[in-house]
N, C-alpha and C positions, 0 to 999 in steps of 0.2 A: 560487520555484523556486531561485534563486541563493542564497538565505537556506540551504535545505535542504541545498544542495550545501556550502555554506561549514561548515554544522554538521557534517555527515558527514566533511570533510575535516580540521577540527578534531579531532573525537573519534578519528579515524583516527590521525593524529600523535600525538595522547595515550596511545591504547591502545598504538602502536609503542613509545612510550618505556617503557611500564610493561614489556612483552613482553621487551624488551633490555636492560633496567636502566640505559640511557644516560640523562642529564642532561639533554640540550636538542640542539639544532640548529646547523650551522653551514651557511652558504651564500655563493655567490658574489653579490654586489651589482654588477649590469652597471649600473643606471639603466634598464632595460628594464621590458617590462611583466610579464613571467612570473618574474622574480627578486623583482620587488615585490609580485606577488600571493603569491608562496611565504612570502616574509619576514611578509606582514601575517597570513597564517593560522598561521603557527607562533606569532607574538607572541598570536593569540587560545588556542594552545593550552599556551604555557609562556613564562614571562619568561626561559628561558635559550636566547636567540636571539643569535647572532653573526654579523653579516653582513660579509664580507671584500670590500675594494675592491681590486682587484689588478690594473692597468693595465700593459700591454705596448704601449708605442708608441701609447697610446690618446687618442683627441680629448679634450681638455681638457672641452669641455661634456658628455661622457658622464661624466667624472668628478664634474663637477658634481651631474648628475642622481643619481646614485648617492649622493651625500653628502647631498643634499637629502632624497630617498626616506627614507634611513635616519634622519633629523633627525626627519621627519614621523611614520613609525612608530613612533620612539623605540626603533629597534633599536640597541643597543650594536654599534658597528663599529670597524672596524682597516684602516688604508691602508697597503699594502704595494706600493710600485712595483716590478715585477718586469722592467722593460726592461733594465735593465743585465746581469741572469741571463740574461735571452735572448740578447741580442746577445753576449755572451761565448759562450755554447754555441754558437750558430751558426757561430762563427769556424771552428770544429773540424771543421765538417761540409760536404759538397761543395755545390757549388749546387743549387738545386731550385726547384721552382714555389712560388706563394703559398698553395695548398692543403696542401703538406706542411709549410711554416713557421706558416702558421695553426694547425694540428693541434698542432705544438709549443707553440704560445701555450695552446691550452686544456690539454693535459698539464700544463704548468708551474702552471698555476691550480689544477690539482685535486692537485697533489703538495701544495701549500701548503694547501689545503682539510682534507685529510687528516691533514697534521700538526697542524693546530688542532682536529680532530675528536680525534684520539690523546690531545692535550693536557689538554683538558677534559672528555674521556668522553663526547662528542657524535655524533649521526650526521650525516654529509653528506646535505643536501638536493639534490637535483636538481630543476633548473628548466624540464625538458623537458615540452612538451606532446603531446597524442595526434597532432596534425599533423606534428610534428618525429619524433616516433619512429616513424610509419607511413612516412614516406620515408626514413627514417636519416639525417635533417639534424643530425647531432650528430657530434662526435668521439667515435670508440670511444677508451676509456680516457683521455678527456679529460671535457668536459662530458657525456658518457655515463655516465662512473662516478661511481657515488652509491650511499646505502643507501635513500633514498625516494625516490619521485616522486609529489609530490601532486597535482600537474596532469596525469599520465600518460592519464588517462581522458578527458580535456577537449581538445577541438578549440580552437583559437586564436581563433573566434569566440565560443566557451563562454568562455575565460579574459578575452576583452576584458567579457564581459556580468557576468562575476562581479567583475571589476575595479571596475565601475561601481557595483556593491552594497556594496562594501567601502570605496567612498569614495577611490579611488585617484585622484590627483592627473589631470585631463582629459589633459595636456599628455603623461604617460607614456602614457594608453591610447591617444592618437593618434599616438605616435611610431612612427616609422619603425622596424620590427622589423630587429636586425642582431646577427649573433654576434660584430662586433667583432675579427674575424680578421685584416682587412686595412684601410688606408684606404679609405672610401669603399663598404665591402662592405656589401649589404643582402640579407636573406632573398630577398624576392620577386624582386630584381633576379639573383641567382645562380642561382634556381630556374627563373625565366622566367615566372611567375603570381604574380597577386594571392594573397594568403591566402582571401580570399573565393571564387575559383576554386578555388583549392587544396582546401578544405574539403569543398565541393560535391563534387568530384571523386572524392575518397578515399572518401566516403558511397557515391557511386555505382559506385565499383570495388567495393566489399564487397557490394552487391547484384548485383553482375554488368551494370551499367548503363552504365559509362563507355563515352565515345565520342570520337572526334577525336583530335586532336595531343596536347590535355594529359591524355586518358585514357591514350594510349600511354606518354607521358614519365613520368607518375606511377606507372603499372603497373610500369615498367622500374626505375624508381628503388626502390620496394618490393621487389622481386624481388631487385637488386643488394645491397640494404643488408639482406638477412635475417640473414646473420652477426653484423650487430649486435644483432640481437636475442635473440641465443641466446649461452649459455655455451660456451667453447671446446670444440671437438670432441675427444674422447678416443678414441685407438686401442686398443679393448677387446681384449685377448688371450685371454679368456676365455671 
């Protein structure tokens, strides 16, 4: 089953390049599961794959994982530390909370990704999966800004299964998911439930069968984040 899914995604990535006349793909490499799987699939579709490692106050272990993954996958990579850019920018901004500051990090990274996309006539590959997209668990115009989402129809548990079939290193598959927006941040810790619980509940919500605290919380997250999954609203005058 995973082999079939991988084949479909690879063919879709190839078809997208043909349709758009783009030459390849650029993506951010965090050392996490989703970006690693995306890079592995892109490499099967084209040799023109650029992985950018863009730390901003990032734990050195995450940077090491990202570097190791690009080497294992033989992905051309570039390392650009954006910490000084980030710290210079926030000096001019009023005090805020860590979510707002974390969103700035995600948007700075996307600025650089699109710069390299323009430079090389590449498309920006987003690394979001169906679980994150459903909950709106991404930064609008940050990691949510991209040209393609190869994992967008796969839940987190399906991405893990796909990673195994692609031969992704076990330590990446078992790694605790984190958006890396602040020190010690984890996806499951922020949402309040494990991905296993989240995936099962989202599927139950779609069937109208979700119950209990987790069902209520995730349903509310889906509802509140609807604007993230749509184009900006236009005030039509005619």
